[in-house]
ROVO-902359 format. One record per residue (C-alpha): residue number from 1; chain; z, y, x. Coordinates in nm, 4 decimals, m for minus. Each point is the difference from the previous one (the first is absolute). Example, Ala and Ser with C-alpha at 12.3 -4.5 7.8 and 13.67 -1.06 7.14 Angstrom:
2
+--------+------+----------+----------+----------+
| torkol | rose |        Z |        Y |        X |
+--------+------+----------+----------+----------+
|      1 |    A |   0.7800 |  m0.4500 |   1.2300 |
|      2 |    A |  m0.0660 |   0.3440 |   0.1370 |
+--------+------+----------+----------+----------+
//
This chain:
193
+--------+------+----------+----------+----------+
| torkol | rose |        Z |        Y |        X |
+--------+------+----------+----------+----------+
|      1 |    A |   0.0026 |  m0.0030 |   0.0133 |
|      2 |    A |   0.0763 |   0.2400 |   0.2989 |
|      3 |    A |  m0.3427 |  m0.0733 |   0.1376 |
|      4 |    A |  m0.1729 |   0.0701 |  m0.3506 |
|      5 |    A |   0.2083 |   0.3341 |  m0.0431 |
|      6 |    A |  m0.1059 |   0.1033 |   0.3775 |
|      7 |    A |  m0.3611 |  m0.0435 |  m0.0887 |
|      8 |    A |   0.0142 |   0.1919 |  m0.2921 |
|      9 |    A |   0.1663 |   0.2964 |   0.1739 |
|     10 |    A |  m0.2472 |  m0.0179 |   0.2867 |
|     11 |    A |  m0.3099 |   0.0095 |  m0.2447 |
|     12 |    A |   0.1981 |   0.3079 |  m0.1769 |
|     13 |    A |   0.0300 |   0.1638 |   0.3426 |
|     14 |    A |  m0.3621 |  m0.0442 |   0.0616 |
|     15 |    A |  m0.1065 |   0.1230 |  m0.3401 |
|     16 |    A |   0.1969 |   0.2960 |   0.0653 |
|     17 |    A |  m0.1283 |   0.0612 |   0.3343 |
|     18 |    A |  m0.3556 |  m0.0072 |  m0.1378 |
|     19 |    A |   0.1105 |   0.2460 |  m0.2629 |
|     20 |    A |   0.1772 |   0.2105 |   0.2276 |
|     21 |    A |  m0.3093 |   0.0000 |   0.2079 |
|     22 |    A |  m0.2313 |   0.0676 |  m0.2590 |
|     23 |    A |   0.2447 |   0.2859 |  m0.1153 |
|     24 |    A |  m0.0221 |   0.1318 |   0.3569 |
|     25 |    A |  m0.3800 |   0.0087 |   0.0022 |
|     26 |    A |  m0.0216 |   0.1792 |  m0.3198 |
|     27 |    A |   0.2472 |   0.2651 |   0.0768 |
|     28 |    A |  m0.1885 |   0.0433 |   0.3214 |
|     29 |    A |  m0.3512 |   0.0411 |  m0.1956 |
|     30 |    A |   0.1827 |   0.2544 |  m0.2114 |
|     31 |    A |   0.1516 |   0.1806 |   0.2789 |
|     32 |    A |  m0.3651 |  m0.0023 |   0.1834 |
|     33 |    A |  m0.1698 |   0.1275 |  m0.3458 |
|     34 |    A |   0.2560 |   0.2804 |   0.0076 |
|     35 |    A |  m0.0723 |   0.1160 |   0.3543 |
|     36 |    A |  m0.3644 |  m0.0269 |  m0.0990 |
|     37 |    A |   0.0729 |   0.1935 |  m0.3213 |
|     38 |    A |   0.2451 |   0.2821 |   0.1957 |
|     39 |    A |  m0.3004 |   0.0190 |   0.2745 |
|     40 |    A |  m0.2730 |   0.0522 |  m0.2531 |
|     41 |    A |   0.2271 |   0.2637 |  m0.1972 |
|     42 |    A |   0.0980 |   0.1610 |   0.3375 |
|     43 |    A |  m0.3797 |   0.0383 |   0.0802 |
|     44 |    A |  m0.1135 |   0.1304 |  m0.3438 |
|     45 |    A |   0.2813 |   0.2941 |   0.0587 |
|     46 |    A |  m0.1316 |   0.0811 |   0.3022 |
|     47 |    A |  m0.3405 |   0.0330 |  m0.1144 |
|     48 |    A |   0.1162 |   0.2223 |  m0.3024 |
|     49 |    A |   0.1917 |   0.1919 |   0.2464 |
|     50 |    A |  m0.3396 |   0.0264 |   0.2266 |
|     51 |    A |  m0.1945 |   0.0857 |  m0.3015 |
|     52 |    A |   0.2240 |   0.3072 |  m0.0894 |
|     53 |    A |   0.0222 |   0.1020 |   0.3519 |
|     54 |    A |  m0.3838 |   0.0327 |  m0.0205 |
|     55 |    A |  m0.0040 |   0.1803 |  m0.3027 |
|     56 |    A |   0.2475 |   0.2612 |   0.1447 |
|     57 |    A |  m0.2150 |   0.0436 |   0.3348 |
|     58 |    A |  m0.3272 |   0.0218 |  m0.2030 |
|     59 |    A |   0.2055 |   0.3121 |  m0.1820 |
|     60 |    A |   0.1281 |   0.1702 |   0.2956 |
|     61 |    A |  m0.3568 |   0.0800 |   0.1080 |
|     62 |    A |  m0.0456 |   0.2410 |  m0.3315 |
|     63 |    A |   0.0296 |   0.3589 |  m0.0246 |
|     64 |    A |   0.2667 |   0.0980 |  m0.2354 |
|     65 |    A |  m0.0934 |   0.0958 |  m0.3744 |
|     66 |    A |   0.2627 |   0.2435 |  m0.0464 |
|     67 |    A |  m0.1429 |   0.3802 |  m0.0963 |
|     68 |    A |   0.1688 |   0.3120 |   0.0038 |
|     69 |    A |  m0.0645 |   0.0722 |  m0.3657 |
|     70 |    A |   0.0264 |   0.3772 |  m0.0780 |
|     71 |    A |  m0.1838 |   0.0664 |   0.3031 |
|     72 |    A |  m0.2420 |  m0.2853 |   0.0207 |
|     73 |    A |  m0.1690 |  m0.1934 |  m0.3003 |
|     74 |    A |  m0.1632 |  m0.2787 |  m0.0503 |
|     75 |    A |  m0.4364 |   0.0105 |  m0.0828 |
|     76 |    A |   0.0165 |  m0.1795 |  m0.3384 |
|     77 |    A |  m0.2639 |  m0.2491 |  m0.0733 |
|     78 |    A |  m0.2974 |   0.0718 |  m0.1812 |
|     79 |    A |   0.0900 |  m0.1853 |  m0.3331 |
|     80 |    A |   0.3742 |   0.1349 |   0.0055 |
|     81 |    A |   0.1349 |   0.0490 |  m0.3557 |
|     82 |    A |   0.1657 |   0.3916 |   0.0214 |
|     83 |    A |   0.0437 |   0.2450 |  m0.2261 |
|     84 |    A |  m0.2484 |   0.0299 |  m0.2875 |
|     85 |    A |  m0.2535 |   0.2827 |   0.0423 |
|     86 |    A |  m0.1374 |   0.1229 |  m0.3506 |
|     87 |    A |  m0.3335 |   0.2201 |  m0.0772 |
|     88 |    A |   0.0529 |   0.1635 |  m0.3272 |
|     89 |    A |  m0.3675 |   0.1040 |  m0.0196 |
|     90 |    A |  m0.1225 |  m0.3690 |   0.0145 |
|     91 |    A |   0.2404 |  m0.1451 |  m0.2673 |
|     92 |    A |  m0.1099 |  m0.0663 |  m0.3501 |
|     93 |    A |   0.3537 |  m0.0786 |  m0.1546 |
|     94 |    A |  m0.1320 |  m0.3668 |  m0.0775 |
|     95 |    A |   0.3801 |  m0.1148 |   0.0817 |
|     96 |    A |  m0.1353 |  m0.3240 |   0.1835 |
|     97 |    A |   0.2415 |   0.0594 |   0.2700 |
|     98 |    A |   0.2916 |  m0.0011 |  m0.2682 |
|     99 |    A |  m0.1324 |  m0.3244 |  m0.1356 |
|    100 |    A |  m0.0245 |  m0.1857 |   0.3356 |
|    101 |    A |   0.3148 |   0.1571 |   0.1404 |
|    102 |    A |   0.2823 |  m0.3086 |  m0.0194 |
|    103 |    A |   0.2587 |   0.2794 |  m0.0862 |
|    104 |    A |  m0.2012 |   0.2245 |  m0.2003 |
|    105 |    A |   0.0739 |   0.2716 |   0.2402 |
|    106 |    A |  m0.2747 |   0.2899 |  m0.0268 |
|    107 |    A |   0.0861 |   0.2348 |  m0.2696 |
|    108 |    A |  m0.3534 |   0.1357 |  m0.1174 |
|    109 |    A |   0.0079 |   0.3025 |  m0.2775 |
|    110 |    A |  m0.3328 |   0.0666 |  m0.1412 |
|    111 |    A |  m0.1490 |   0.1860 |  m0.3013 |
|    112 |    A |  m0.2758 |  m0.1183 |  m0.1817 |
|    113 |    A |  m0.2928 |   0.2800 |  m0.0324 |
|    114 |    A |  m0.1467 |  m0.0688 |  m0.3207 |
|    115 |    A |  m0.3097 |   0.2418 |   0.0512 |
|    116 |    A |  m0.1217 |  m0.1670 |   0.3132 |
|    117 |    A |   0.1561 |  m0.3319 |  m0.1118 |
|    118 |    A |   0.1592 |  m0.0536 |   0.3572 |
|    119 |    A |   0.3699 |  m0.0230 |   0.1270 |
|    120 |    A |   0.1027 |   0.2867 |   0.2008 |
|    121 |    A |   0.2877 |  m0.0885 |   0.2472 |
|    122 |    A |   0.3126 |   0.2213 |  m0.0191 |
|    123 |    A |   0.2606 |  m0.1506 |   0.2474 |
|    124 |    A |   0.0059 |  m0.3258 |   0.2128 |
|    125 |    A |   0.3018 |  m0.1042 |   0.1803 |
|    126 |    A |   0.1518 |  m0.2831 |   0.2007 |
|    127 |    A |   0.3417 |  m0.0625 |   0.0928 |
|    128 |    A |   0.0181 |  m0.1278 |   0.3489 |
|    129 |    A |   0.3782 |  m0.0978 |   0.0010 |
|    130 |    A |  m0.1262 |  m0.2821 |  m0.2744 |
|    131 |    A |  m0.3636 |  m0.0531 |   0.1423 |
|    132 |    A |  m0.0268 |  m0.3330 |   0.1959 |
|    133 |    A |  m0.3278 |   0.0931 |   0.1586 |
|    134 |    A |  m0.1752 |  m0.2985 |  m0.1240 |
|    135 |    A |  m0.3336 |   0.1810 |   0.0083 |
|    136 |    A |  m0.1399 |  m0.1171 |  m0.3520 |
|    137 |    A |  m0.0466 |   0.3489 |  m0.1299 |
|    138 |    A |  m0.2372 |   0.0846 |   0.3032 |
|    139 |    A |  m0.1990 |  m0.3617 |  m0.0300 |
|    140 |    A |  m0.0801 |   0.0724 |  m0.3775 |
|    141 |    A |  m0.0384 |   0.3576 |  m0.0127 |
|    142 |    A |  m0.3676 |   0.0227 |  m0.1283 |
|    143 |    A |  m0.0521 |   0.3716 |   0.1374 |
|    144 |    A |   0.1875 |  m0.0683 |   0.3154 |
|    145 |    A |   0.2194 |   0.2914 |  m0.0479 |
|    146 |    A |   0.3001 |  m0.1853 |   0.1448 |
|    147 |    A |   0.0248 |  m0.0972 |   0.3750 |
|    148 |    A |   0.2892 |  m0.0858 |   0.2330 |
|    149 |    A |   0.0875 |   0.2196 |   0.2826 |
|    150 |    A |   0.1583 |  m0.1158 |   0.3509 |
|    151 |    A |   0.2983 |   0.2466 |  m0.1022 |
|    152 |    A |   0.3391 |  m0.2295 |   0.0008 |
|    153 |    A |   0.2564 |   0.2571 |   0.0414 |
|    154 |    A |   0.1286 |   0.0482 |  m0.3461 |
|    155 |    A |   0.3598 |   0.0030 |   0.0294 |
|    156 |    A |   0.1890 |   0.2616 |  m0.1660 |
|    157 |    A |   0.3528 |   0.1103 |  m0.0883 |
|    158 |    A |  m0.0769 |   0.0233 |  m0.3747 |
|    159 |    A |  m0.1801 |  m0.2716 |  m0.1855 |
|    160 |    A |  m0.1636 |   0.2405 |  m0.2335 |
|    161 |    A |  m0.1803 |   0.1377 |   0.2795 |
|    162 |    A |  m0.2094 |  m0.3044 |   0.0172 |
|    163 |    A |  m0.1439 |   0.0561 |  m0.3422 |
|    164 |    A |  m0.3482 |   0.1341 |   0.1145 |
|    165 |    A |  m0.2349 |   0.1797 |  m0.2381 |
|    166 |    A |  m0.3499 |   0.0754 |   0.0144 |
|    167 |    A |   0.0375 |   0.2712 |   0.2445 |
|    168 |    A |   0.2250 |  m0.1741 |   0.2197 |
|    169 |    A |  m0.2323 |  m0.3206 |   0.0053 |
|    170 |    A |  m0.3023 |   0.2124 |   0.0748 |
|    171 |    A |   0.1408 |   0.1104 |   0.3388 |
|    172 |    A |  m0.1788 |  m0.1741 |   0.2772 |
|    173 |    A |   0.2866 |  m0.1013 |   0.2870 |
|    174 |    A |  m0.0414 |   0.1398 |   0.3259 |
|    175 |    A |  m0.1808 |  m0.2791 |   0.2292 |
|    176 |    A |   0.2427 |  m0.1654 |   0.2464 |
|    177 |    A |  m0.2592 |   0.0441 |   0.2825 |
|    178 |    A |  m0.0438 |   0.3483 |  m0.1031 |
|    179 |    A |   0.3379 |   0.0977 |   0.0907 |
|    180 |    A |   0.0317 |   0.1198 |   0.3356 |
|    181 |    A |   0.3830 |   0.0182 |  m0.0128 |
|    182 |    A |   0.0314 |  m0.3767 |  m0.0335 |
|    183 |    A |  m0.1130 |  m0.2923 |   0.2352 |
|    184 |    A |  m0.1912 |  m0.2700 |  m0.1662 |
|    185 |    A |   0.0467 |  m0.3544 |   0.1052 |
|    186 |    A |  m0.2383 |  m0.2880 |  m0.0811 |
|    187 |    A |   0.1936 |  m0.3426 |   0.0119 |
|    188 |    A |  m0.2146 |  m0.3018 |   0.0929 |
|    189 |    A |  m0.0046 |  m0.2781 |  m0.1989 |
|    190 |    A |   0.1286 |  m0.2479 |   0.2642 |
|    191 |    A |   0.3249 |   0.1835 |   0.0039 |
|    192 |    A |   0.0984 |  m0.1587 |  m0.3146 |
|    193 |    A |  m0.0732 |  m0.3498 |   0.0573 |
+--------+------+----------+----------+----------+
//
């Protein structure tokens, strides 16, 4: 009986040695794959850091975009949507500008002349405190009496000063290029990439 017991115990030890060996190999495999994952993550992080440094170095060669505003002004693009210019003589009071405006902004006062059967424009005004400068009124005007200017300095201390009538809308703004007291700056498109 002792012999049988010793054989059983030795078989268990052999099995446990095999399982211990298998567990050791499996643990070693997990450890090696963990080191490989850690190495891959380290290389990926180093690559991302290198890419960010390359972006920083590419921006180091660019000139600054800051302008000294009251003394320097940007030349606006040709399709810039600035203050609206209105030509009173061309307007036929059709009110297309009011109908296409998303906020029904232009105020058109007119009177029907019965003897000639035409509308006569009395007053035209736009409140630039509310205007969203979408350009629909300019786009759909049949007589081209409305146009966009390059004027973008509309700030005032009183919001009621932003309500322009036909006289104020008829004034053409002074061109930035013609103003000798201001240095104009042309910004290249590659500075904004």
